[in-house]
N, C-alpha and C positions, 0 to 999 in steps of 0.2 A: 575757692571758699567764699570770696566776696559775692560771686554770682549766686551761690546757694543761699546765702543770708538774704540777699536782695529778693530772691524769689519767694522765700518764706514770708517776708514782710509784706510783699504785694498781696499774697493770698490772705494774710491776716487782715489787711485793710478791706479787702473785698468782703470777707466774712462778716466783719463788724458792720459794714454799711448795710448788708442784707439783713442782719438781725434787727437793725434799727427800723427798717420798713416792715419787718416781721409779718404780721397777719393781714396786711392791707390788701393782698391779692394772692391768688393761687399759684402764681409763678415763682413764689419765693423758694419753695422746695426744689423746683426744677433748676433755678439759677444757682442755688446753693450746691446742688449736686454737680452742676457743670464746673463750679469753682473748685469743688473737691477733686474732680477729675483732672482739672487743670493743674492743681497742686501736685497730684500724683504724677502727671505727665512731666511737669517741670522738675520734680525730684528725680524722676527716672532719667531725664535728659542730663541733669547735673552729674548724677552718678556715672552716666555713660562718658561724660567729658572727663571726669576724674580717672575713670578706667582707661580712657584714651591716652591721657597724659602718662599714666603708669606704663601703658603699652609702648608709648614713644620712648620712655626712658629705658625700658627693657630692650627695645629695638636697638637703641644706641649702644647698649651694653653688648647685645648679641652681634651687632655689626662692627664692633670694635676689633680690628685686626689683631690687637695686642693679646687678646684672649687666646689666640691660637698658639702663642708661644709658651703656654702653660705656666708653670711655677718658676719661670726664669725671668729675672729683671733685666731689661736692656737700658743702659745708660750711655749717652753720647757726650763726647768732649773733644778737646784738641788732641793732636797726635802725641804718641809716646816717644820718649827718648830711649826706652828700653833699659833704664836703670832701676829695676825693681828691687831696690835695696834700701833699707831704712836710713842708712848713713851716707848713701851716695846719690839718691834721687835729687835731681836739680830742678824739677818742674812740679807744679801742682798736679799735673796729669799723671806722672809716674807715681807721685806721692799718694794719689787716690788708690792706685793698685796696691801700694805698700800697706795702706791702712786696712785693706781688706784681708791681707795675708798675715800681717804682724800686729802684735799688741805690745804696748810699752808698759812701763811700771805704773804710770798714771795716765789719765786722760782729763777731760774737762766737761763740766755741765753746760747747759745753754747760756748761763750767765758768765761763763769763763772761769769758774772756780775749779780748782783741781779736785778730782775724785779718783778713787781707787780703780786700778785695772788689773794688771798681773800682780802688782803689790796690793795686798788687802788693807794695809795701813802703813803709816810712816811716822817717824818722830824726828824733830829738828832740835838739836841741842840748844841749851840756853844761850850760848854765845853765837848761835846761828851759823856755825861752821861745819857741823856734822849732820848728815842726813842718813838715817837708818831706815831701810825698807824691809818689811816683812812680807815675803812672797806667799801666794796661795800655794797650797800643796795639791799635787795632782794635775797641774797644768801640763798639757801635752803638746808637743810639736806635731806637725802633720805626719811625721814618720813614726809616731808612737812614743818617742823618747820623752821623758819628763823634763820640764824646765827647772833649772836650779840656779843658785846664785852664781855659779861658774859661768853660765851663759850670759848673765847680766854683765859680769866682769869682762868677759871676752868682748862683748859688744862695745863697751865704752873704751876698753884698751885699744881696740882697733882704730877708733877715731884718733887716737894719739900715736898710732904707729908711724914710724919714720917715712914709710912709703905712701901713707894715706893722702889722697889727692881730692877728697871731697870738701864740702863747705861747712862741716859741722864742728870744726876745731874748737869754736868758742864754747861748745857744750862741756868740754873737759879742760879747757885752758886754765881754769882757776883751781883745778884739783891738785892737791899736794903731790908733787912728783911727776905730773903729767908732762911738763916741759922737759924734764931730764929723760924721760922715757922716749919722747919724740926725738930728742937729739941723740939718742943712742947711748946715753950715759947711764942708763939703768935698764934692767931686764924686766921690771914690773913697775906699776904705778903705786907708790907708797900710800896715797890717799884713797885707794879702793881696797877694801878689806872684806873678804868673804868670812863671815862669822860662822855660818853653818850652811847647810843646803838651802835654807829658806830665809836667810838673813844676810844682808849686805850693807856695808857702810861706805859712804863717800865723805871725805873730809876736804874742805876747800880752804884756800889761803885767807880769804877775806869774806865778810858777809856779802851775799849776793841775793838781794831781795826777790828778783823774779826767777831765780834758778829752778825752783820746783816746777813751775808751770812751763818754763822755757826749755829746760834741758833733760827732763826725765820722761818725756813722752815718746822718745824714739823707740821703734820696734826692737824687740829682743831677738837676736839671731842665735840659732843652735850652734854651740861651739863645735860639736862633733861633725857638723856639716861644713861650716864656714872656716874652720881653722886652716891655716895655710903656712907653707914654707916660703912661697913667693907670692907677692901681691897679685900677680896675674891669676893665680889660682883662686884667690878671694873674689876678684872681679868676674871670674868665669861663671859664678852663680847668679849673676844679675838677671838673667832671663830664665832662670829655673829656681825661683825663690821658695824657701821653706820657712814657715814661721809657726806661730801658735794662735793666729787670728781665727776669726769665724769662717773664713773661706780658704780653700786650698787652690793653689795655682793649677790650671789645667793646660792652657796653651796660649801662645802669643803668636799672632800672625802679623808680621811687620807691616806697618802702614795701614792696618785694618782694625784689629781688635785684640782684646785680652779676655780670656774666659776663665772664670773661677767656679768652683763647686763647693757646696756646703761641707763643712767639717763636722762629721757626726759626733766626735769626741771633744768638741769645743768646751772649754771650762765654763763658759757662761750659758751653756745650753745650745743645742743645735739651732742654727738660724731657721726662720720660717720659710725662707726661699731655698729652692734646690740649687740655684746657681745664679750667676750674674755674667752678662756680657757687656763689657765696656768697649765701645767702638769709637773709632775716630770719625768725626763728622765735621766738615767745614762749617764755620759759624753761620755763613749765609744760607745754609741748607737746613738748619736745625728746626726752625719754626715749622717748615713744611713737613718735616718728618714727624713732628709732634702732632700736627694736624691729621696726618694719615695713620697715626698709631704705630709707626715703625720704631719709635723709641718710647720708653716709659717715663724716663726722667732726663731732662736736658736743660742746661742753662742757656737761655736764648739771649741775643742782644737786647739790651734794655731800651727798646724802641716801640712806639705805639703800633706801627705797622706790623712789627714782628709778633706782638701780642695778638693782634687781629688775625693774622695768618694761623697762629698756633691754635686758637680757640674756635676757628670757623666751623669745624665739623661737630663741635660739642663733645668730643671725647677726651679733651685735655682741659685741665684747670690751670690757673696761674697762681703761683705763690711768689711773693716778693718781700724783700727787706733791704734796708740800707747796708751796703757791703762794708766790711772792714778792709778796705783796699783803696787804691788810687792808681790812676794811669799817669805816666810821666814820660818825659824825654830826657835821657841822660847825656851829659857832656863828657867827653874825654878830657879831663882836666890836665892831662899831661901835655896837651897841645897848647902852644903859646897863645893862640887866638882865643882860647876859652879861659885862660888863667885870670883875667881881669873880671871881677864880678860885675862891673858896669856893662860889659858885653853880654853877660848872661842875663842881667836885668833887662837890657835892651831887647834881647831876643824873646823875653817873656812879655814885656810891654807890647812888642811888635807882632805878637801872635794873637789873633782874635779867638781866644779860647772859649769865650762865652758864646760866640756865634757857632763855633764847632760843636760845643756841648749841646746847645739848643737844637741844632740841626740834626745831630746824631741821636741824642737820647730823648729829646722832647721833655716830658714830665718826669722822666726817670733818672735825670742826671743833674750835676752841678759842677762848677769850676773848683778845682783843688788849688790850695795855696800853701800847703805844708805837708810834711811826711807823716801826719797823724790823722786818722779818720775821725769824723764827728761822732762815731759810735763809742770812741774811747773816752775814759774818764780824764785823760790827759789833754784832750783837744782844747784849743783856744781859737777864737776868731778875731782876736786883737792883733791882727797882722795886716801887712800890705796886701791889698786885693789885686794889684797889678792889672787894673782895668785897661782894656785895649787903648793904646795911646801911641801911634806911630811917630808923632812929633817928639814925644818924650824919648822914645827909642832912638831916634836920630841924634838927639842931643847927647845921650849917654854914649853912643858909638863915637861921636866926634870927640867927646872928652877922652875916650880911650884910644884916640888916634886913628879912627877909621872914618874917612869921609871921601867924597868924590873929588879927587885932586886934579883930574884931567877932563872933567865935564863930559864923561862918556856914560854917565848914569849909574856907574858901579863904584862901590866903596873900595878904597885902597888904604894900606897902611903906609908908614913913612918909607918903607923899602919899595913901595910901588906894587906890592902884592895885592891882588884882588881878594876880597872877602868871599870865600866859597865854602859851601857846606855840602858834605855827602851824608845824607840821612839814611841809616840802615833800618829796615823794618821787615815785617813778615807778610807772607802771601795769605790769600783766602780770608781776608778781613776787610769789611767795609770801614770799620773804625780806622784801621791803618791807612787805607787808601784815601779816605776823606780828610784825615789829619794831614797827610802828605800834600794833598791838593791845596788846602787852605794855607799851609805853611809856605809852600812855594810862592803862592800869590802874595801873601803878606810880606815875605822876606824880599821878594823882587821889588816891592814898593819901597823897601828900605835901602835898596841898592846892593842886595846880597844875592849872589848866584847860588841857587840850591839845586842839587840833584838828589835822586833817591835810588836806592838799590833794594829790591825785594828778594826775599829768600824764604825757604821753609823755616818754621819757628826754631826747630832744633839746630839748624845751621846758624841762625842768629845767636842762639845761646852759646854755641861754640865760638863764634866770632867775638862776642862781647865778653864772656866770662873767662874762657880759656886762653884765647889769643889776644884779647883786649885790643883788637885791631879795628877801630871805628872812630868816627868823629862825633856823630849824634845818633842815638838809637831810641826807639820807643818800646816800652813794655808796661807792665802793671805789677804792682806788689799786692799780694794777698798777705795781710799783716798777721803777726802773732797777737795773742791776747794782751800780753804786757807791752807797753810802749817803748821798752828798751830798744834803741836803734842799733845796738852793736850787732855785728854780723852783716850790716849793710853799709853803714857810714863810718865805722871805726877803722883806724889805721891797720889793726891786726888782720882785717878782712881784705886788705889791698894786696892780694896775692893771686897768681894765676889759679883760676877755679873758684876764687873767693867772690862774694857778692858785691864787694866794693870795687866793681870793675872800672868805675870812673876815676879812681885815684883820689878820692876826697880826703882832706885832712884839715881839721881846724882845732887849734890848741885848746880854746875854751870849750869847744864841743866835747873833746876827749875828756876833759876834766869833769864835765857834766855827766858824761856817760858813766864814769867811774863813781861819781858821787851818787848817781841815781840808783845804782845797784847795791849801795852800802847802807841805804836808809830804808827801813821797813814801813815808816809812817806814810800812808798814801797821800795825804794832803801835802806833805813836804816833797814827796816825789812828784806830785802834780806840778808844783812850782818849778822844779828842775826841768821837766820835760816840756813845759810851756815855754821856758826860756830857750830850750833847744829848738822848738818849733819856730821861734822868732829868728834865731840864728839862721836856720835853714831857709826861712822865708826871705832873709836879707842876702845870704850868700848864694842861694839858688844853685846847689850842685845839680839839681834837676830843674827842668821846666815842669812844675806840677800842673797837670792838665785837667784831669777829670775825676769826679766822684760819681758813683752810680749805684742804683739799686741792683741787687742781684735778683734777676727775674728767672724763675723756673717754670717750664711747661711740664706738667705732670699728668700722665694718663689717669683717667678716672678709676682705673682698676687698682691703682696703687693706694695702699693704706699705711698710716703711721709715718708719714714723711712730712716734717715741718722744718724747713731750712732756717738758719739764723746767722747772725753776724759772726758768731764764734764757733760755728761748726757747719759741716756740710752733709751731704747724703751718706757719706761713709760712716759718720758717727752714729747714725740710726739704723744701720744696715741689718743689725741683728733682729730688729723688731719690724722692719718693713715687710708687708704682706701684699700679695696681688691676687685679684680675682682671676680665675681661669676655668 
């Protein structure tokens, strides 16, 4: 466009100058004719260039391998655990599949506000203790049966079943009668009442400010399919799920992919896609597959070089936003060597997190210092930043009784035991391998012997959450919308399979957790959670390591996908379209 404007101005200048010399000689008309021809020639050349650009764009589209996949979206992610169940899934990756197949009572909008889903509306009693949900009529499960309040009741009662071994207990823990049902003292939950086929009430013991957004989004399971005599029967459906979501389960190939297909009778209207393939892809390979068009949507490592690789061929765009998440290293606080917070503080001061984050993320990351993301209304930066300071680390370790007692270069305690660390982490990740490398080097400088064990991610989940057999491990939390930390840091979640795998307990923090859910005024809640952030920053149940942008490589054929801090691709899946 700029070239076209410049050409026209040049011709206009020539024409004016020729008019000024007008009748002085007979060459005027000839020159003017030549100028006019030049104008036409330049115009034609410009149009040709515009056409060429359009042809290039069309060529890119035509040469886009993704087009050959037709109306099927291909998404890549980490591997599955195979728990495709809304109340048992223990990883984001299984939960993505769950979100395609199941719908909950509510969901949220891009700003994190609750909005209707299977429930068309709800009411909360004046005392804040009774939630009444009014269900949509005609919502069908994938086998054709209609969803009713009995299915909702069954879903939430199963979370309280005595044999339930998932991590969702907190979703019903405050419901009247749930504890009695869990302990086998009652045959139903008093606080869950089916009013009629399309109305259900939940009554809780105390006001719980974030309950609506935290606890009522779990997918509803069809009672006639999942009802069980033995818990083993219930679990047997994990890899053959049936829900009422926009997509139906088609197949799961272990270690490779999950395939789903559009549900024609979906209550919200048939999805625009015919199906989705969600495949396992190591993180280090994702940018390359986006570059070649082998995937349509993939979250890539938040690194400059990864972005360059993904966009090199011009068939993928980049979409990014600050994530509602953080990376961390968790201590097993049941071990004597980690019980003293001075040791945990020393290991934080002694780890050059800033260098790691800069080296790995570049412009896409920052250092984390508390368990709340800056995207949250509860975040505060009035906390200790724990800048890299190995001398401070050594001082704290000595105060805690760890110093080099025999001049061999390694720290020992009073009993003469050397300070050793076994760091458990996962394979197929540059993030993990680079973090391990810098931690080994930094801790060696402190006089600490550190070793690392690498394993598949699902094996690490089993080791950390179910067996709780670890010293230090690293993972990341994708956080919920509300900053309520129960479910991760509360005492009730310190059970096998629970997310408080580190065994953290702080009396003041527990009181704040309880206070925070009983107040509905957000400004007052903000004060509570900022106090909690300061406690966590001082106590350091984790080494808070990194914040990062979520960076997505998206094939140019994909339409209507805009990721955000409070939702991912599964939230928009009903509206996503692809060229083909």
